[in-house]
VOPAGU-2260 file (C-alpha; in pm, 1 decimal, decimal comma):
REM VOPAGU-2260
SITE   aa  ch    i         X         Y         Z
SITE  MET   A    0     199,6   -8063,0   16294,3
SITE  TYR   A    1     152,0   -8269,3   16662,4
SITE  SER   A    2      21,4   -8621,1   16693,2
SITE  VAL   A    3    -126,0   -8759,4   16965,8
SITE  LYS   A    4    -245,2   -9109,8   17105,8
SITE  ILE   A    5    -599,6   -9114,8   17253,8
SITE  TYR   A    6    -704,1   -9401,4   17504,8
SITE  GLY   A    7   -1049,7   -9430,4   17500,5
SITE  ALA   A    8   -1331,6   -9397,1   17252,5
SITE  GLY   A    9   -1611,2   -9286,3   17479,2
SITE  SER   A   10   -1737,7   -8896,6   17527,5
SITE  ILE   A   11   -1398,9   -8807,8   17671,7
SITE  GLY   A   12   -1212,1   -8920,9   17371,1
SITE  ASN   A   13   -1450,7   -8802,6   17102,8
SITE  HIS   A   14   -1430,2   -8459,1   17273,1
SITE  LEU   A   15   -1057,2   -8461,6   17298,2
SITE  ALA   A   16   -1034,1   -8620,8   16936,8
SITE  HIS   A   17   -1210,4   -8352,1   16742,2
SITE  ALA   A   18   -1021,4   -8101,2   16968,2
SITE  ALA   A   19    -699,2   -8228,3   16831,2
SITE  ARG   A   20    -826,7   -8243,9   16480,8
SITE  GLN   A   21    -959,4   -7875,0   16500,7
SITE  LEU   A   22    -558,6   -7759,3   16607,2
SITE  GLY   A   23    -478,9   -8012,9   16276,0
SITE  TRP   A   24    -307,7   -8278,1   16500,7
SITE  ASP   A   25    -285,2   -8590,1   16335,9
SITE  VAL   A   26    -497,1   -8850,8   16635,0
SITE  ALA   A   27    -523,8   -9170,2   16685,1
SITE  VAL   A   28    -809,1   -9362,2   16864,5
SITE  CYS   A   29    -779,8   -9705,4   17059,6
SITE  ASP   A   30   -1017,0   -9902,7   17280,7
SITE  VAL   A   31   -1018,3  -10216,8   17436,8
SITE  ASP   A   32   -1410,9  -10235,2   17267,0
SITE  GLU   A   33   -1460,8  -10244,6   16906,4
SITE  GLY   A   34   -1790,6  -10207,5   16938,1
SITE  ALA   A   35   -1695,4   -9837,0   17138,3
SITE  LEU   A   36   -1480,7   -9740,6   16805,4
SITE  ARG   A   37   -1821,9   -9811,8   16588,8
SITE  ARG   A   38   -2007,2   -9585,9   16800,3
SITE  MET   A   39   -1734,3   -9316,3   16765,0
SITE  GLN   A   40   -1732,5   -9325,5   16403,1
SITE  HIS   A   41   -2053,3   -9435,7   16297,5
SITE  GLU   A   42   -2278,8   -9214,9   16611,3
SITE  ILE   A   43   -2137,0   -8980,4   16862,3
SITE  TYR   A   44   -1847,5   -8809,1   16687,9
SITE  PRO   A   45   -2101,5   -8732,3   16354,0
SITE  GLY   A   46   -2367,8   -8656,7   16590,9
SITE  ARG   A   47   -2187,8   -8413,3   16793,4
SITE  TYR   A   48   -1953,5   -8244,5   16520,3
SITE  GLY   A   49   -2138,6   -8246,5   16183,2
SITE  ARG   A   50   -1932,1   -8573,8   16043,9
SITE  TRP   A   51   -1679,6   -8826,2   16084,2
SITE  ASP   A   52   -1331,6   -8695,4   16035,6
SITE  ASP   A   53   -1168,9   -8982,7   15804,0
SITE  SER   A   54    -819,7   -8919,0   15895,2
SITE  ILE   A   55    -853,0   -9038,2   16293,0
SITE  ARG   A   56    -733,3   -9341,2   16294,9
SITE  LEU   A   57    -894,2   -9612,0   16495,4
SITE  SER   A   58    -758,5   -9921,2   16637,8
SITE  SER   A   59    -803,1  -10196,3   16923,2
SITE  ASN   A   60    -500,7  -10117,3   17201,3
SITE  ASP   A   61    -376,1  -10411,0   17148,0
SITE  ALA   A   62    -297,2  -10319,3   16739,7
SITE  ALA   A   63    -234,1   -9901,0   16875,6
SITE  PRO   A   64      70,1   -9787,3   16724,7
SITE  ARG   A   65     371,0   -9696,9   16984,5
SITE  GLY   A   66     653,1   -9451,1   17031,0
SITE  GLU   A   67     554,3   -9237,5   16772,3
SITE  PHE   A   68     351,9   -8937,0   16957,1
SITE  ASP   A   69     412,1   -8589,5   17079,3
SITE  PHE   A   70      85,4   -8666,5   17332,9
SITE  ILE   A   71     -79,8   -8933,7   17476,4
SITE  PHE   A   72    -418,1   -8888,4   17647,2
SITE  VAL   A   73    -573,2   -9109,1   17873,1
SITE  GLY   A   74    -966,1   -9098,6   17872,4
SITE  THR   A   75   -1085,0   -9423,6   18044,7
SITE  PRO   A   76   -1261,8   -9505,5   18315,6
SITE  PRO   A   77   -1035,8   -9403,6   18619,8
SITE  ASP   A   78   -1020,9   -9738,2   18719,9
SITE  ARG   A   79    -766,1   -9772,9   18432,3
SITE  HIS   A   80    -606,8   -9492,7   18426,3
SITE  MET   A   81    -280,3   -9584,0   18617,3
SITE  GLU   A   82    -216,2   -9883,5   18433,7
SITE  LEU   A   83    -227,9   -9674,4   18064,6
SITE  ALA   A   84     -76,5   -9408,7   18212,2
SITE  LEU   A   85     230,0   -9620,8   18350,6
SITE  ASP   A   86     292,2   -9767,9   18030,9
SITE  ALA   A   87     221,9   -9442,9   17850,7
SITE  ILE   A   88     557,1   -9286,8   17993,9
SITE  SER   A   89     692,1   -9580,9   17863,2
SITE  GLU   A   90     660,8   -9465,4   17535,2
SITE  ALA   A   91     788,8   -9109,1   17604,6
SITE  PRO   A   92     548,3   -8877,8   17490,6
SITE  ARG   A   93     635,6   -8480,9   17520,4
SITE  ILE   A   94     317,6   -8494,8   17747,5
SITE  LEU   A   95      75,6   -8723,7   17931,5
SITE  LEU   A   96    -294,4   -8594,3   17967,3
SITE  ILE   A   97    -474,5   -8840,7   18214,7
SITE  GLU   A   98    -879,7   -8732,3   18221,0
SITE  LYS   A   99    -983,4   -8701,2   18555,1
SITE  PRO   A  100   -1098,2   -8813,7   18816,3
SITE  LEU   A  101    -674,2   -8923,6   18823,6
SITE  CYS   A  102    -753,5   -9212,5   19026,1
SITE  LYS   A  103    -952,7   -9455,0   19238,9
SITE  PRO   A  104    -997,8   -9285,8   19575,1
SITE  SER   A  105    -769,1   -9576,3   19741,0
SITE  LEU   A  106    -489,5   -9372,2   19552,3
SITE  GLU   A  107    -364,6   -9711,3   19426,6
SITE  GLN   A  108      -9,9   -9689,3   19265,2
SITE  ALA   A  109    -100,2   -9295,2   19261,2
SITE  ASP   A  110     265,7   -9301,7   19412,6
SITE  ASP   A  111     426,6   -9498,3   19171,3
SITE  LEU   A  112     274,7   -9243,8   18854,0
SITE  TYR   A  113     437,0   -8967,0   19030,0
SITE  GLN   A  114     762,0   -9088,5   19090,0
SITE  ALA   A  115     796,3   -9216,9   18738,1
SITE  SER   A  116     690,3   -8919,4   18565,6
SITE  ARG   A  117     945,1   -8721,9   18834,4
SITE  GLN   A  118    1233,2   -8997,2   18650,4
SITE  SER   A  119    1086,6   -8904,6   18312,9
SITE  SER   A  120    1127,9   -8630,2   18088,7
SITE  VAL   A  121     722,3   -8663,1   18020,3
SITE  GLU   A  122     528,8   -8384,2   18141,9
SITE  VAL   A  123     215,7   -8531,3   18256,7
SITE  PHE   A  124     -90,5   -8355,4   18324,3
SITE  VAL   A  125    -476,2   -8405,6   18471,9
SITE  GLY   A  126    -786,4   -8332,0   18284,0
SITE  TYR   A  127    -939,6   -8060,1   18504,1
SITE  ASP   A  128    -980,6   -7795,0   18216,3
SITE  HIS   A  129   -1203,7   -7571,3   18396,7
SITE  VAL   A  130    -933,6   -7389,5   18495,9
SITE  VAL   A  131    -759,2   -7321,9   18222,6
SITE  GLY   A  132   -1125,6   -7190,5   18092,9
SITE  LYS   A  133   -1085,7   -6812,7   17967,0
SITE  ALA   A  134   -1369,5   -6704,3   18251,3
SITE  ASN   A  135   -1182,0   -6886,5   18537,0
SITE  ARG   A  136    -876,5   -6702,7   18403,5
SITE  MET   A  137   -1066,3   -6404,1   18390,7
SITE  LEU   A  138   -1174,8   -6469,2   18845,4
SITE  GLU   A  139    -818,1   -6589,3   18882,2
SITE  GLY   A  140    -665,5   -6233,9   18733,6
SITE  ILE   A  141    -910,0   -6071,8   18976,3
SITE  VAL   A  142    -798,8   -6253,5   19279,4
SITE  ALA   A  143    -447,7   -6246,3   19199,1
SITE  GLY   A  144    -438,3   -5902,1   19116,2
SITE  GLY   A  145    -591,6   -5792,2   19450,6
SITE  GLY   A  146    -931,1   -5649,4   19310,0
SITE  ILE   A  147   -1127,4   -5825,6   19568,1
SITE  GLY   A  148    -831,8   -5764,6   19835,7
SITE  ASP   A  149    -721,7   -6025,8   20051,7
SITE  VAL   A  150    -903,8   -6352,0   20017,1
SITE  VAL   A  151   -1093,4   -6456,1   20333,9
SITE  THR   A  152   -1278,7   -6768,9   20171,4
SITE  ILE   A  153   -1341,6   -6982,4   19917,0
SITE  ASP   A  154   -1671,1   -7110,5   19800,1
SITE  VAL   A  155   -1677,6   -7390,5   19495,1
SITE  ASP   A  156   -2090,8   -7557,2   19387,2
SITE  PHE   A  157   -2057,5   -7874,8   19112,7
SITE  ARG   A  158   -2396,6   -7946,3   19140,1
SITE  GLU   A  159   -2550,2   -8115,0   18821,5
SITE  HIS   A  160   -2785,4   -8454,9   18834,7
SITE  TRP   A  161   -2632,9   -8662,4   18609,2
SITE  GLY   A  162   -2902,2   -8720,1   18377,9
SITE  GLY   A  163   -2698,8   -8477,0   18165,0
SITE  ILE   A  164   -2401,3   -8735,5   18154,6
SITE  PHE   A  165   -2635,5   -9038,1   18065,8
SITE  LYS   A  166   -2809,8   -8828,4   17784,8
SITE  ALA   A  167   -2476,0   -8806,4   17663,3
SITE  HIS   A  168   -2415,8   -9176,5   17676,0
SITE  PRO   A  169   -2719,5   -9292,2   17526,2
SITE  TRP   A  170   -2551,6   -9651,6   17583,6
SITE  LEU   A  171   -2524,7   -9651,0   17922,8
SITE  SER   A  172   -2870,7   -9697,4   18114,1
SITE  GLY   A  173   -2795,8   -9594,9   18453,5
SITE  PRO   A  174   -2494,7   -9541,0   18676,6
SITE  GLN   A  175   -2435,8   -9889,2   18761,4
SITE  ASP   A  176   -2360,3   -9947,7   18365,9
SITE  SER   A  177   -2004,2   -9803,6   18385,9
SITE  TYR   A  178   -1715,8   -9678,9   18654,9
SITE  LEU   A  179   -2043,1   -9382,9   18758,6
SITE  GLY   A  180   -2209,8   -9574,6   18959,8
SITE  TYR   A  181   -1982,2   -9670,3   19203,9
SITE  TRP   A  182   -1761,7   -9431,6   19446,4
SITE  GLU   A  183   -1472,9   -9676,4   19459,1
SITE  ARG   A  184   -1410,2   -9709,9   19104,0
SITE  GLY   A  185   -1417,2   -9290,3   19090,4
SITE  GLY   A  186   -1786,0   -9234,7   19052,3
SITE  GLY   A  187   -2033,2   -9077,0   19209,5
SITE  ALA   A  188   -2032,9   -8714,0   19296,2
SITE  SER   A  189   -1693,6   -8697,5   19472,2
SITE  GLY   A  190   -1500,2   -8820,2   19168,1
SITE  GLU   A  191   -1730,5   -8761,7   18831,0
SITE  HIS   A  192   -1759,3   -8349,1   18962,2
SITE  SER   A  193   -1426,5   -8332,7   19144,8
SITE  HIS   A  194   -1326,2   -8001,3   18893,9
SITE  ALA   A  195   -1484,7   -7851,3   19229,5
SITE  VAL   A  196   -1191,0   -7950,1   19425,7
SITE  ASN   A  197    -987,2   -7884,8   19241,8
SITE  LEU   A  198   -1087,1   -7537,8   19108,7
SITE  TRP   A  199   -1103,1   -7487,9   19484,1
SITE  GLN   A  200    -748,9   -7556,8   19533,5
SITE  HIS   A  201    -682,8   -7392,9   19288,0
SITE  LEU   A  202    -794,5   -7005,4   19374,8
SITE  ALA   A  203    -628,5   -7131,7   19711,6
SITE  HIS   A  204    -269,6   -7086,9   19548,0
SITE  VAL   A  205    -363,9   -6822,6   19385,7
SITE  GLY   A  206    -465,4   -6644,3   19687,1
SITE  GLY   A  207    -219,3   -6758,5   19873,4
SITE  GLY   A  208    -386,9   -7038,9   20107,2
SITE  GLY   A  209    -188,2   -7299,0   19992,2
SITE  ARG   A  210    -239,8   -7673,8   20000,5
SITE  VAL   A  211    -510,5   -7822,3   20166,7
SITE  THR   A  212    -412,2   -8000,3   20529,6
SITE  GLU   A  213    -732,5   -8051,7   20672,9
SITE  VAL   A  214   -1086,3   -8188,3   20543,5
SITE  SER   A  215   -1422,6   -8255,9   20707,6
SITE  ALA   A  216   -1671,3   -8426,2   20489,1
SITE  ARG   A  217   -2016,0   -8559,3   20471,8
SITE  LEU   A  218   -2090,8   -8794,2   20227,1
SITE  ASP   A  219   -2442,8   -8938,2   20123,1
SITE  TYR   A  220   -2407,7   -9316,7   19956,7
SITE  ARG   A  221   -2644,1   -9437,3   19810,6
SITE  SER   A  222   -2674,3   -9809,6   19666,6
SITE  GLU   A  223   -2900,2   -9897,3   19385,2
SITE  GLY   A  224   -2878,3  -10233,6   19270,3
SITE  GLU   A  225   -2526,1  -10282,1   19183,6
SITE  ALA   A  226   -2432,0   -9937,9   19182,3
SITE  ASN   A  227   -2298,0   -9808,5   19520,9
SITE  TYR   A  228   -2214,9   -9426,5   19484,0
SITE  ASP   A  229   -2180,3   -9082,1   19681,6
SITE  ALA   A  230   -2466,1   -8895,8   19559,9
SITE  GLN   A  231   -2346,1   -8555,3   19750,2
SITE  CYS   A  232   -2022,9   -8470,7   19887,2
SITE  LEU   A  233   -2016,0   -8164,2   20113,9
SITE  MET   A  234   -1652,7   -8042,1   20217,3
SITE  SER   A  235   -1523,1   -7825,2   20442,3
SITE  LEU   A  236   -1082,9   -7777,3   20388,9
SITE  LYS   A  237    -897,2   -7595,2   20550,0
SITE  THR   A  238    -509,3   -7495,3   20415,8
SITE  GLU   A  239    -198,3   -7485,1   20544,7
SITE  ASN   A  240    -194,7   -7103,6   20560,4
SITE  GLY   A  241    -518,6   -7094,5   20768,4
SITE  LEU   A  242    -752,9   -7030,3   20456,6
SITE  LEU   A  243   -1097,6   -7212,0   20534,5
SITE  GLY   A  244   -1404,6   -7275,3   20330,7
SITE  ARG   A  245   -1625,7   -7492,4   20127,9
SITE  VAL   A  246   -1662,1   -7780,1   19860,9
SITE  VAL   A  247   -2010,8   -7905,3   19742,2
SITE  GLN   A  248   -2031,5   -8150,2   19479,3
SITE  ASP   A  249   -2403,7   -8368,1   19392,8
SITE  VAL   A  250   -2565,9   -8590,2   19080,5
SITE  VAL   A  251   -2889,3   -8466,0   19261,7
SITE  THR   A  252   -2954,0   -8108,9   19175,9
SITE  ARG   A  253   -3132,0   -7969,4   18857,7
SITE  PRO   A  254   -3131,6   -7753,3   18715,8
SITE  THR   A  255   -2793,0   -7746,3   18751,5
SITE  VAL   A  256   -2566,4   -7505,5   18957,9
SITE  LYS   A  257   -2188,8   -7454,2   18876,2
SITE  ARG   A  258   -2063,5   -7164,5   19112,3
SITE  ALA   A  259   -1708,0   -7045,0   19257,6
SITE  ARG   A  260   -1749,2   -6752,6   19512,4
SITE  VAL   A  261   -1417,4   -6553,6   19606,0
SITE  GLN   A  262   -1443,6   -6331,1   19901,1
SITE  GLY   A  263   -1202,2   -6071,2   19995,4
SITE  THR   A  264   -1168,7   -5793,8   20244,0
SITE  GLU   A  265   -1260,1   -5556,3   19954,3
SITE  GLY   A  266   -1539,1   -5748,2   19766,4
SITE  VAL   A  267   -1656,6   -6090,8   19607,0
SITE  VAL   A  268   -1582,4   -6242,4   19222,1
SITE  ASP   A  269   -1815,6   -6476,1   19138,3
SITE  TRP   A  270   -1758,8   -6737,6   18827,1
SITE  ILE   A  271   -2070,6   -6880,9   18756,4
SITE  GLY   A  272   -2067,8   -7155,9   18490,5
SITE  GLY   A  273   -2379,3   -7175,2   18191,7
SITE  TYR   A  274   -2462,7   -6811,3   18325,2
SITE  ASN   A  275   -2692,5   -6811,8   17998,8
SITE  ALA   A  276   -2680,1   -6962,0   17668,0
SITE  GLU   A  277   -2385,4   -6780,5   17585,8
SITE  GLY   A  278   -2149,1   -6879,5   17804,3
SITE  ASP   A  279   -1961,4   -6894,2   18181,7
SITE  ALA   A  280   -2008,4   -6510,7   18361,1
SITE  VAL   A  281   -1763,0   -6361,8   18598,2
SITE  ILE   A  282   -1876,7   -6100,1   18840,3
SITE  GLN   A  283   -1677,2   -5864,3   19104,1
SITE  ARG   A  284   -1868,8   -5649,5   19344,1
SITE  ARG   A  285   -1714,1   -5387,8   19592,9
SITE  ASP   A  286   -1946,2   -5181,7   19791,0
SITE  GLY   A  287   -2074,1   -4861,1   19656,8
SITE  GLU   A  288   -1958,1   -4955,1   19323,5
SITE  ALA   A  289   -2174,4   -5128,1   19020,8
SITE  ASP   A  290   -2140,4   -5473,1   18970,9
SITE  ARG   A  291   -1901,7   -5560,0   18707,7
SITE  LEU   A  292   -2033,9   -5826,7   18514,2
SITE  GLU   A  293   -1842,8   -6016,4   18194,7
SITE  VAL   A  294   -2013,0   -6294,1   18036,5
SITE  VAL   A  295   -1747,5   -6536,5   17801,6
SITE  GLU   A  296   -1852,8   -6684,1   17557,6
SITE  LYS   A  297   -1840,0   -7082,4   17520,9
SITE  SER   A  298   -1939,2   -7430,5   17370,7
SITE  ARG   A  299   -1907,7   -7723,4   17540,4
SITE  PRO   A  300   -1597,5   -7788,5   17249,0
SITE  ASP   A  301   -1461,2   -7486,2   17361,3
SITE  ASP   A  302   -1381,4   -7653,9   17710,7
SITE  PHE   A  303   -1105,2   -7912,1   17554,7
SITE  LEU   A  304    -961,5   -7616,1   17255,6
SITE  ALA   A  305    -857,9   -7435,8   17558,4
SITE  GLU   A  306    -702,4   -7766,2   17746,3
SITE  LEU   A  307    -515,4   -7857,7   17445,6
SITE  ARG   A  308    -382,4   -7527,4   17329,9
SITE  TYR   A  309    -284,5   -7474,4   17723,4
SITE  LEU   A  310     -76,1   -7829,2   17667,9
SITE  GLU   A  311      61,1   -7684,1   17378,6
SITE  GLY   A  312     149,3   -7345,7   17524,5
SITE  GLN   A  313     348,4   -7566,9   17833,1
SITE  LEU   A  314     557,9   -7720,7   17520,1
SITE  SER   A  315     738,5   -7365,4   17452,1
SITE  ARG   A  316     641,0   -7172,0   17823,8
SITE  PRO   A  317     650,9   -7396,5   18070,5
SITE  GLU   A  318     531,6   -7322,9   18410,9
SITE  GLU   A  319     694,8   -7432,9   18726,8
SITE  ILE   A  320     366,7   -7602,2   18861,0
SITE  PRO   A  321     128,9   -7617,5   18585,7
SITE  VAL   A  322    -208,9   -7546,3   18745,1
SITE  THR   A  323    -332,0   -7906,3   18581,4
SITE  GLY   A  324      22,5   -8082,8   18665,1
SITE  ILE   A  325       5,2   -8424,3   18807,9
SITE  GLU   A  326     111,3   -8262,6   19134,3
SITE  ARG   A  327    -251,8   -8069,7   19156,1
SITE  GLY   A  328    -415,6   -8384,4   19016,2
SITE  LEU   A  329    -262,7   -8563,7   19259,4
SITE  ASP   A  330    -338,9   -8293,3   19514,4
SITE  SER   A  331    -730,2   -8322,8   19457,5
SITE  MET   A  332    -743,8   -8703,7   19483,9
SITE  LEU   A  333    -563,0   -8641,1   19826,3
SITE  VAL   A  334    -836,7   -8458,1   19986,7
SITE  ILE   A  335   -1105,4   -8701,0   19778,0
SITE  ALA   A  336    -996,6   -8994,2   19948,0
SITE  ALA   A  337   -1006,6   -8775,2   20324,5
SITE  SER   A  338   -1323,8   -8728,3   20261,4
SITE  HIS   A  339   -1463,0   -9062,3   20207,8
SITE  ARG   A  340   -1230,3   -9135,8   20529,9
SITE  SER   A  341   -1403,7   -8770,7   20726,4
SITE  GLU   A  342   -1704,3   -8995,4   20661,1
SITE  ARG   A  343   -1610,9   -9324,2   20754,3
SITE  GLU   A  344   -1460,1   -9202,0   21110,3
SITE  GLY   A  345   -1699,0   -8900,4   21176,6
SITE  ARG   A  346   -1400,0   -8665,4   21196,6
SITE  ARG   A  347   -1136,5   -8416,3   21065,8
SITE  ILE   A  348    -877,1   -8587,5   20858,7
SITE  SER   A  349    -530,1   -8423,6   20813,2
SITE  ILE   A  350    -294,7   -8455,0   20492,8
SITE  ASP   A  351      58,4   -8526,7   20541,9
SITE  TYR   A  352     251,0   -8437,3   20179,2
SITE  ASP   A  353     558,5   -8559,7   20307,5
SITE  GLU   A  354     415,1   -8920,1   20323,2
SITE  GLY   A  355     369,6   -8886,8   19946,6
SITE  TYR   A  356      48,0   -8974,0   19768,9
SITE  LYS   A  357     -36,6   -9232,6   19950,9
SITE  LEU   A  358    -329,1   -9368,4   20211,0
SITE  SER   A  359     -62,1   -9310,5   20458,3
SITE  ALA   A  360     -60,9   -8948,4   20426,5
SITE  LEU   A  361    -426,2   -8921,9   20587,2
SITE  LYS   A  362    -444,0   -8900,7   20941,1
SITE  GLY   A  363    -725,6   -8892,6   21180,3
SITE  TYR   A  364    -691,6   -8508,8   21319,9
SITE  GLU   A  365    -534,3   -8497,5   21671,6
SITE  PRO   A  366    -614,5   -8123,5   21788,6
SITE  THR   A  367    -338,2   -7952,2   21990,9
């Protein structure tokens, strides 16, 4: 039986704890806030899953056990990820998972974490669970298998009013009460819905496009009281192999629209998140043929089960470049940081990966 320590007793911490217990793992959860631990035990966990699991150990961060875990999960707000992740590496778990977004758009300590991970035996992953879900794996298989020919362009939308987030976090009265309302802390549309840019990048790799090297973005910043966030983040992306596409992330759209479209030379394939009450859908279309629709049954807890099963598989069947590995998560952060700079400077921003995961990797685009 594997053992896991989870930092953060909020919504993500509950999801991860429940998924781990479904797999029979030993679970310890810690938080800096004793009230958050009580809320997890008496409200969130039993409210979502029917009853509290007495086998879950709860403690403050200071009193949490150290050095005895196969997995450590960091499920706190993103502005605490780097501090906790660097400390977690010193405990030498087999796998470290950090919730998305990986860090703040300032990329503070991002390269430090990358270098620390390379110098240790710890495998580090980022919580972009959509790319390992069953429906997206189906989408990936169609693209990789040539089912739509060569990839021409990719569009990904994660448009979701964040009222649903606050409904799942009833202890928050609005965006100002957490990192969600502050883009510089990793919130706003650019951070909270960064599943979209990560999925775009993943599909670009599958389709042979390579890494994103140019970003042109427009963001809609809003100030509400103390909160300062981007309500919309619209990105045009270009990869090192010349693939062009678009990503839209927002916190204003309802009903929710979550979808990815990969256009090929011989057809198109769509992934639609929340297609109906049963789950997600993958639709393949080719001229002169009937649409091929596959509905993949899925509930919200299934997202986290798929993620943990993927991590478990990495222990015995590691991929050379894991699709949720630290490199992919850091690449997404470079694009997010570039989008903010693009809006600020009103021009395209290029990414120089030789500079590492630092703001110096972002350059004002100079056409040649």
